[in-house]
Structure formats: structure tokens, C-alpha cells
mmCIF file as gemmi writes it, N, C-alpha and C atoms, coordinates in Angstrom:
data_model
loop_
_atom_site.group_PDB
_atom_site.id
_atom_site.type_symbol
_atom_site.label_atom_id
_atom_site.label_alt_id
_atom_site.label_comp_id
_atom_site.label_asym_id
_atom_site.label_entity_id
_atom_site.label_seq_id
_atom_site.pdbx_PDB_ins_code
_atom_site.Cartn_x
_atom_site.Cartn_y
_atom_site.Cartn_z
_atom_site.occupancy
_atom_site.B_iso_or_equiv
_atom_site.pdbx_formal_charge
_atom_site.auth_seq_id
_atom_site.auth_asym_id
_atom_site.pdbx_PDB_model_num
ATOM 1 N N . MET Axp A 1 ? -1.283 2.27 21.965 1 0 ? 1 A 1
ATOM 2 C CA . MET Axp A 1 ? -1.469 0.833 21.502 1 0 ? 1 A 1
ATOM 3 C C . MET Axp A 1 ? 0.002 0.682 20.929 1 0 ? 1 A 1
ATOM 4 N N . HIS Axp A 2 ? 0.495 -0.468 21.358 1 0 ? 2 A 1
ATOM 5 C CA . HIS Axp A 2 ? 1.562 -1.049 20.714 1 0 ? 2 A 1
ATOM 6 C C . HIS Axp A 2 ? 1.548 -1.922 19.358 1 0 ? 2 A 1
ATOM 7 N N . ALA Axp A 3 ? 2.746 -2.379 18.832 1 0 ? 3 A 1
ATOM 8 C CA . ALA Axp A 3 ? 2.514 -2.865 17.706 1 0 ? 3 A 1
ATOM 9 C C . ALA Axp A 3 ? 1.866 -4.254 17.626 1 0 ? 3 A 1
ATOM 10 N N . GLY Axp A 4 ? 2.221 -5.093 18.669 1 0 ? 4 A 1
ATOM 11 C CA . GLY Axp A 4 ? 1.562 -6.283 19.023 1 0 ? 4 A 1
ATOM 12 C C . GLY Axp A 4 ? -0.129 -6.063 18.992 1 0 ? 4 A 1
ATOM 13 N N . SER Axp A 5 ? -0.696 -4.826 19.398 1 0 ? 5 A 1
ATOM 14 C CA . SER Axp A 5 ? -2.219 -4.778 19.555 1 0 ? 5 A 1
ATOM 15 C C . SER Axp A 5 ? -2.668 -4.466 17.963 1 0 ? 5 A 1
ATOM 16 N N . VAL Axp A 6 ? -1.858 -3.76 17.378 1 0 ? 6 A 1
ATOM 17 C CA . VAL Axp A 6 ? -2.272 -3.316 15.951 1 0 ? 6 A 1
ATOM 18 C C . VAL Axp A 6 ? -2.527 -4.548 15.068 1 0 ? 6 A 1
ATOM 19 N N . GLN Axp A 7 ? -1.341 -5.486 15.395 1 0 ? 7 A 1
ATOM 20 C CA . GLN Axp A 7 ? -1.256 -6.611 14.4 1 0 ? 7 A 1
ATOM 21 C C . GLN Axp A 7 ? -2.508 -7.514 14.853 1 0 ? 7 A 1
ATOM 22 N N . ALA Axp A 8 ? -2.646 -7.627 16.061 1 0 ? 8 A 1
ATOM 23 C CA . ALA Axp A 8 ? -3.976 -8.295 16.583 1 0 ? 8 A 1
ATOM 24 C C . ALA Axp A 8 ? -5.204 -7.851 15.871 1 0 ? 8 A 1
ATOM 25 N N . VAL Axp A 9 ? -5.317 -6.61 15.792 1 0 ? 9 A 1
ATOM 26 C CA . VAL Axp A 9 ? -6.492 -5.887 15.281 1 0 ? 9 A 1
ATOM 27 C C . VAL Axp A 9 ? -6.626 -6.403 13.915 1 0 ? 9 A 1
ATOM 28 N N . GLN Axp A 10 ? -5.452 -6.267 12.866 1 0 ? 10 A 1
ATOM 29 C CA . GLN Axp A 10 ? -5.49 -6.631 11.925 1 0 ? 10 A 1
ATOM 30 C C . GLN Axp A 10 ? -5.854 -7.939 11.238 1 0 ? 10 A 1
ATOM 31 N N . VAL Axp A 11 ? -5.293 -8.854 12.264 1 0 ? 11 A 1
ATOM 32 C CA . VAL Axp A 11 ? -5.636 -10.257 12.117 1 0 ? 11 A 1
ATOM 33 C C . VAL Axp A 11 ? -7.095 -10.821 12.359 1 0 ? 11 A 1
ATOM 34 N N . SER Axp A 12 ? -7.611 -10.084 13.333 1 0 ? 12 A 1
ATOM 35 C CA . SER Axp A 12 ? -8.994 -10.248 13.791 1 0 ? 12 A 1
ATOM 36 C C . SER Axp A 12 ? -10.002 -9.655 12.815 1 0 ? 12 A 1
ATOM 37 N N . ARG Axp A 13 ? -9.635 -8.671 11.706 1 0 ? 13 A 1
ATOM 38 C CA . ARG Axp A 13 ? -10.431 -8.228 10.925 1 0 ? 13 A 1
ATOM 39 C C . ARG Axp A 13 ? -10.401 -8.585 9.611 1 0 ? 13 A 1
ATOM 40 N N . LYS Axp A 14 ? -9.683 -9.528 9.327 1 0 ? 14 A 1
ATOM 41 C CA . LYS Axp A 14 ? -9.418 -9.986 7.872 1 0 ? 14 A 1
ATOM 42 C C . LYS Axp A 14 ? -10.613 -9.887 7.123 1 0 ? 14 A 1
ATOM 43 N N . TRP Axp A 15 ? -11.451 -10.888 7.548 1 0 ? 15 A 1
ATOM 44 C CA . TRP Axp A 15 ? -12.745 -10.926 7.018 1 0 ? 15 A 1
ATOM 45 C C . TRP Axp A 15 ? -13.388 -9.576 6.561 1 0 ? 15 A 1
ATOM 46 N N . GLU Axp A 16 ? -12.955 -8.572 7.358 1 0 ? 16 A 1
ATOM 47 C CA . GLU Axp A 16 ? -13.772 -7.213 6.607 1 0 ? 16 A 1
ATOM 48 C C . GLU Axp A 16 ? -13.264 -6.665 5.335 1 0 ? 16 A 1
ATOM 49 N N . ARG Axp A 17 ? -12.022 -7.173 5.023 1 0 ? 17 A 1
ATOM 50 C CA . ARG Axp A 17 ? -11.401 -6.59 4.111 1 0 ? 17 A 1
ATOM 51 C C . ARG Axp A 17 ? -12.187 -6.467 2.784 1 0 ? 17 A 1
ATOM 52 N N . VAL Axp A 18 ? -11.772 -5.459 1.736 1 0 ? 18 A 1
ATOM 53 C CA . VAL Axp A 18 ? -12.569 -5.077 0.56 1 0 ? 18 A 1
ATOM 54 C C . VAL Axp A 18 ? -11.251 -5.438 -0.575 1 0 ? 18 A 1
ATOM 55 N N . PRO Axp A 19 ? -11.878 -5.732 -1.815 1 0 ? 19 A 1
ATOM 56 C CA . PRO Axp A 19 ? -10.786 -5.76 -2.848 1 0 ? 19 A 1
ATOM 57 C C . PRO Axp A 19 ? -10.005 -4.238 -2.834 1 0 ? 19 A 1
ATOM 58 N N . PHE Axp A 20 ? -9.071 -4.364 -3.375 1 0 ? 20 A 1
ATOM 59 C CA . PHE Axp A 20 ? -7.988 -3.218 -3.702 1 0 ? 20 A 1
ATOM 60 C C . PHE Axp A 20 ? -7.056 -3.401 -4.777 1 0 ? 20 A 1
ATOM 61 N N . GLY Axp A 21 ? -6.96 -3.113 -5.921 1 0 ? 21 A 1
ATOM 62 C CA . GLY Axp A 21 ? -6.022 -3.297 -6.941 1 0 ? 21 A 1
ATOM 63 C C . GLY Axp A 21 ? -5.37 -2.024 -7.458 1 0 ? 21 A 1
ATOM 64 N N . THR Axp A 22 ? -3.981 -2.222 -7.992 1 0 ? 22 A 1
ATOM 65 C CA . THR Axp A 22 ? -3.207 -1.102 -8.628 1 0 ? 22 A 1
ATOM 66 C C . THR Axp A 22 ? -2.49 -1.86 -9.641 1 0 ? 22 A 1
ATOM 67 N N . TYR Axp A 23 ? -1.634 -0.957 -10.309 1 0 ? 23 A 1
ATOM 68 C CA . TYR Axp A 23 ? -0.563 -1.48 -11.418 1 0 ? 23 A 1
ATOM 69 C C . TYR Axp A 23 ? 0.768 -1.12 -10.75 1 0 ? 23 A 1
ATOM 70 N N . LEU Axp A 24 ? 1.564 -2.255 -10.825 1 0 ? 24 A 1
ATOM 71 C CA . LEU Axp A 24 ? 3.205 -1.859 -10.384 1 0 ? 24 A 1
ATOM 72 C C . LEU Axp A 24 ? 4.052 -2.328 -11.691 1 0 ? 24 A 1
ATOM 73 N N . LEU Axp A 25 ? 5.215 -1.829 -11.673 1 0 ? 25 A 1
ATOM 74 C CA . LEU Axp A 25 ? 6.013 -2.291 -12.47 1 0 ? 25 A 1
ATOM 75 C C . LEU Axp A 25 ? 6.405 -3.869 -12.181 1 0 ? 25 A 1
ATOM 76 N N . PRO Axp A 26 ? 6.559 -4.645 -13.294 1 0 ? 26 A 1
ATOM 77 C CA . PRO Axp A 26 ? 6.675 -6.034 -12.944 1 0 ? 26 A 1
ATOM 78 C C . PRO Axp A 26 ? 7.874 -6.592 -12.114 1 0 ? 26 A 1
ATOM 79 N N . GLU Axp A 27 ? 8.966 -5.76 -12.229 1 0 ? 27 A 1
ATOM 80 C CA . GLU Axp A 27 ? 9.936 -6.205 -11.477 1 0 ? 27 A 1
ATOM 81 C C . GLU Axp A 27 ? 9.801 -5.646 -9.837 1 0 ? 27 A 1
ATOM 82 N N . LEU Axp A 28 ? 9.207 -4.668 -9.552 1 0 ? 28 A 1
ATOM 83 C CA . LEU Axp A 28 ? 8.642 -4.289 -8.449 1 0 ? 28 A 1
ATOM 84 C C . LEU Axp A 28 ? 7.686 -5.427 -7.897 1 0 ? 28 A 1
ATOM 85 N N . GLN Axp A 29 ? 6.827 -5.616 -8.533 1 0 ? 29 A 1
ATOM 86 C CA . GLN Axp A 29 ? 5.884 -6.838 -7.914 1 0 ? 29 A 1
ATOM 87 C C . GLN Axp A 29 ? 6.609 -8.169 -7.73 1 0 ? 29 A 1
ATOM 88 N N . ARG Axp A 30 ? 7.574 -8.393 -8.536 1 0 ? 30 A 1
ATOM 89 C CA . ARG Axp A 30 ? 8.267 -9.712 -8.335 1 0 ? 30 A 1
ATOM 90 C C . ARG Axp A 30 ? 9.104 -9.754 -7.127 1 0 ? 30 A 1
ATOM 91 N N . GLU Axp A 31 ? 9.786 -8.509 -7.015 1 0 ? 31 A 1
ATOM 92 C CA . GLU Axp A 31 ? 10.649 -8.444 -5.772 1 0 ? 31 A 1
ATOM 93 C C . GLU Axp A 31 ? 9.703 -8.37 -4.397 1 0 ? 31 A 1
ATOM 94 N N . PHE Axp A 32 ? 8.626 -7.667 -4.749 1 0 ? 32 A 1
ATOM 95 C CA . PHE Axp A 32 ? 7.738 -7.634 -3.41 1 0 ? 32 A 1
ATOM 96 C C . PHE Axp A 32 ? 7.306 -8.815 -2.995 1 0 ? 32 A 1
ATOM 97 N N . THR Axp A 33 ? 6.744 -9.572 -3.996 1 0 ? 33 A 1
ATOM 98 C CA . THR Axp A 33 ? 6.336 -11.091 -3.793 1 0 ? 33 A 1
ATOM 99 C C . THR Axp A 33 ? 7.106 -11.914 -3.351 1 0 ? 33 A 1
ATOM 100 N N . ALA Axp A 34 ? 8.523 -12.095 -3.804 1 0 ? 34 A 1
ATOM 101 C CA . ALA Axp A 34 ? 9.487 -12.847 -3.582 1 0 ? 34 A 1
ATOM 102 C C . ALA Axp A 34 ? 9.828 -12.293 -1.778 1 0 ? 34 A 1
ATOM 103 N N . ARG Axp A 35 ? 9.823 -11.162 -1.695 1 0 ? 35 A 1
ATOM 104 C CA . ARG Axp A 35 ? 10.209 -10.887 -0.244 1 0 ? 35 A 1
ATOM 105 C C . ARG Axp A 35 ? 9.444 -11.295 0.843 1 0 ? 35 A 1
ATOM 106 N N . CYS Axp A 36 ? 8.046 -11.1 0.508 1 0 ? 36 A 1
ATOM 107 C CA . CYS Axp A 36 ? 7.019 -11.678 1.36 1 0 ? 36 A 1
ATOM 108 C C . CYS Axp A 36 ? 6.9 -13.043 1.529 1 0 ? 36 A 1
ATOM 109 N N . ALA Axp A 37 ? 7.42 -13.942 0.362 1 0 ? 37 A 1
ATOM 110 C CA . ALA Axp A 37 ? 7.456 -15.349 0.654 1 0 ? 37 A 1
ATOM 111 C C . ALA Axp A 37 ? 8.917 -15.546 1.492 1 0 ? 37 A 1
ATOM 112 N N . LEU Axp A 38 ? 9.748 -15.015 1.429 1 0 ? 38 A 1
ATOM 113 C CA . LEU Axp A 38 ? 10.874 -15.214 2.136 1 0 ? 38 A 1
ATOM 114 C C . LEU Axp A 38 ? 10.606 -14.858 3.828 1 0 ? 38 A 1
ATOM 115 N N . LEU Axp A 39 ? 9.861 -13.783 3.719 1 0 ? 39 A 1
ATOM 116 C CA . LEU Axp A 39 ? 9.607 -13.7 5.228 1 0 ? 39 A 1
ATOM 117 C C . LEU Axp A 39 ? 8.566 -14.331 5.955 1 0 ? 39 A 1
ATOM 118 N N . GLY Axp A 40 ? 7.712 -15.214 5.086 1 0 ? 40 A 1
ATOM 119 C CA . GLY Axp A 40 ? 6.542 -15.656 5.535 1 0 ? 40 A 1
ATOM 120 C C . GLY Axp A 40 ? 5.381 -15.074 5.746 1 0 ? 40 A 1
ATOM 121 N N . MET Axp A 41 ? 5.17 -14.125 4.998 1 0 ? 41 A 1
ATOM 122 C CA . MET Axp A 41 ? 4.077 -13.047 5.207 1 0 ? 41 A 1
ATOM 123 C C . MET Axp A 41 ? 3.126 -13.168 4.015 1 0 ? 41 A 1
ATOM 124 N N . GLU Axp A 42 ? 1.952 -12.89 4.372 1 0 ? 42 A 1
ATOM 125 C CA . GLU Axp A 42 ? 0.986 -12.614 3.294 1 0 ? 42 A 1
ATOM 126 C C . GLU Axp A 42 ? 1.155 -11.28 2.583 1 0 ? 42 A 1
ATOM 127 N N . THR Axp A 43 ? 1.004 -11.222 1.245 1 0 ? 43 A 1
ATOM 128 C CA . THR Axp A 43 ? 1.133 -9.881 0.562 1 0 ? 43 A 1
ATOM 129 C C . THR Axp A 43 ? 0.304 -8.927 1.03 1 0 ? 43 A 1
ATOM 130 N N . GLN Axp A 44 ? -1.096 -9.218 1.292 1 0 ? 44 A 1
ATOM 131 C CA . GLN Axp A 44 ? -2.122 -8.399 1.525 1 0 ? 44 A 1
ATOM 132 C C . GLN Axp A 44 ? -1.723 -7.8 3.074 1 0 ? 44 A 1
ATOM 133 N N . ASP Axp A 45 ? -1.198 -8.579 4.02 1 0 ? 45 A 1
ATOM 134 C CA . ASP Axp A 45 ? -0.889 -8 5.351 1 0 ? 45 A 1
ATOM 135 C C . ASP Axp A 45 ? 0.278 -7.125 5.047 1 0 ? 45 A 1
ATOM 136 N N . SER Axp A 46 ? 1.429 -7.326 4.292 1 0 ? 46 A 1
ATOM 137 C CA . SER Axp A 46 ? 2.289 -6.393 3.996 1 0 ? 46 A 1
ATOM 138 C C . SER Axp A 46 ? 1.862 -5.124 3.079 1 0 ? 46 A 1
ATOM 139 N N . ILE Axp A 47 ? 0.932 -5.332 2.425 1 0 ? 47 A 1
ATOM 140 C CA . ILE Axp A 47 ? 0.335 -4.012 1.976 1 0 ? 47 A 1
ATOM 141 C C . ILE Axp A 47 ? -0.217 -3.384 2.918 1 0 ? 47 A 1
ATOM 142 N N . GLU Axp A 48 ? -1.136 -3.564 3.57 1 0 ? 48 A 1
ATOM 143 C CA . GLU Axp A 48 ? -1.898 -2.846 4.69 1 0 ? 48 A 1
ATOM 144 C C . GLU Axp A 48 ? -0.872 -2.485 5.628 1 0 ? 48 A 1
ATOM 145 N N . GLN Axp A 49 ? 0.304 -3.211 5.945 1 0 ? 49 A 1
ATOM 146 C CA . GLN Axp A 49 ? 1.057 -2.504 6.679 1 0 ? 49 A 1
ATOM 147 C C . GLN Axp A 49 ? 1.761 -1.367 6.059 1 0 ? 49 A 1
ATOM 148 N N . ALA Axp A 50 ? 2.345 -1.547 5.005 1 0 ? 50 A 1
ATOM 149 C CA . ALA Axp A 50 ? 2.896 -0.365 4.244 1 0 ? 50 A 1
ATOM 150 C C . ALA Axp A 50 ? 1.909 0.806 4.162 1 0 ? 50 A 1
ATOM 151 N N . ILE Axp A 51 ? 0.787 0.553 3.794 1 0 ? 51 A 1
ATOM 152 C CA . ILE Axp A 51 ? -0.358 1.728 3.803 1 0 ? 51 A 1
ATOM 153 C C . ILE Axp A 51 ? -0.797 2.449 5.147 1 0 ? 51 A 1
ATOM 154 N N . ARG Axp A 52 ? -0.709 1.661 6.339 1 0 ? 52 A 1
ATOM 155 C CA . ARG Axp A 52 ? -1.144 2.238 7.521 1 0 ? 52 A 1
ATOM 156 C C . ARG Axp A 52 ? 0.394 3.186 7.673 1 0 ? 52 A 1
ATOM 157 N N . SER Axp A 53 ? 1.456 2.532 7.448 1 0 ? 53 A 1
ATOM 158 C CA . SER Axp A 53 ? 3.062 3.186 7.72 1 0 ? 53 A 1
ATOM 159 C C . SER Axp A 53 ? 2.914 4.681 6.888 1 0 ? 53 A 1
ATOM 160 N N . TRP Axp A 54 ? 2.579 4.326 5.863 1 0 ? 54 A 1
ATOM 161 C CA . TRP Axp A 54 ? 2.598 5.856 4.846 1 0 ? 54 A 1
ATOM 162 C C . TRP Axp A 54 ? 1.553 6.473 5.377 1 0 ? 54 A 1
ATOM 163 N N . LEU Axp A 55 ? 0.61 6.13 5.751 1 0 ? 55 A 1
ATOM 164 C CA . LEU Axp A 55 ? -0.697 7.172 6.26 1 0 ? 55 A 1
ATOM 165 C C . LEU Axp A 55 ? -0.147 7.847 7.467 1 0 ? 55 A 1
ATOM 166 N N . GLY Axp A 56 ? 0.552 7.145 8.125 1 0 ? 56 A 1
ATOM 167 C CA . GLY Axp A 56 ? 0.965 7.797 9.525 1 0 ? 56 A 1
ATOM 168 C C . GLY Axp A 56 ? 2.086 8.82 9.229 1 0 ? 56 A 1
ATOM 169 N N . ARG Axp A 57 ? 2.87 8.581 8.127 1 0 ? 57 A 1
ATOM 170 C CA . ARG Axp A 57 ? 3.869 9.78 7.951 1 0 ? 57 A 1
ATOM 171 C C . ARG Axp A 57 ? 3.412 11.066 7.482 1 0 ? 57 A 1
ATOM 172 N N . LYS Axp A 58 ? 2.295 10.789 6.611 1 0 ? 58 A 1
ATOM 173 C CA . LYS Axp A 58 ? 1.6 11.719 5.757 1 0 ? 58 A 1
ATOM 174 C C . LYS Axp A 58 ? 0.545 12.443 6.491 1 0 ? 58 A 1
ATOM 175 N N . GLN Axp A 59 ? 0.998 12.935 7.641 1 0 ? 59 A 1
ATOM 176 C CA . GLN Axp A 59 ? -0.175 13.906 8.413 1 0 ? 59 A 1
ATOM 177 C C . GLN Axp A 59 ? -0.347 15.383 7.705 1 0 ? 59 A 1
ATOM 178 N N . ALA Axp A 60 ? -1.408 15.603 7.435 1 0 ? 60 A 1
ATOM 179 C CA . ALA Axp A 60 ? -1.635 16.777 6.427 1 0 ? 60 A 1
ATOM 180 C C . ALA Axp A 60 ? -1.672 18.026 7.508 1 0 ? 60 A 1
């Protein structure tokens, strides 16, 4: 499956998302939020992308 397919699956399943929260350093949260805004991305989409990427690299 190529990246476009993965993104299509993510977009079509947004209504299935569950709440997820964590604590970050204030400067990290500000930089992340600003970068998402500059790129025109929703923070939840960016977080999901980061988690999927991290999980893909952390094969047990």
C-alpha cells in the first residue's frame, strides 16, 4: 500500500478516533502547533502520522 492509500484510510476513518491525551513541554507544544499551522495540517493528523511512523520503526 502506498502513502496515498494510507492517508485515504486515515481521512475516511476520522469519525472512529478516540480521545488521546499527553503532557508535553510548553515550547515543544508551541513549536508543534505552529509547524502544523504553517503546513496547513491538523494537529491530530500530524500526531497520528508520527505515531504510525514510530510504531513502524519499533519492531519488537
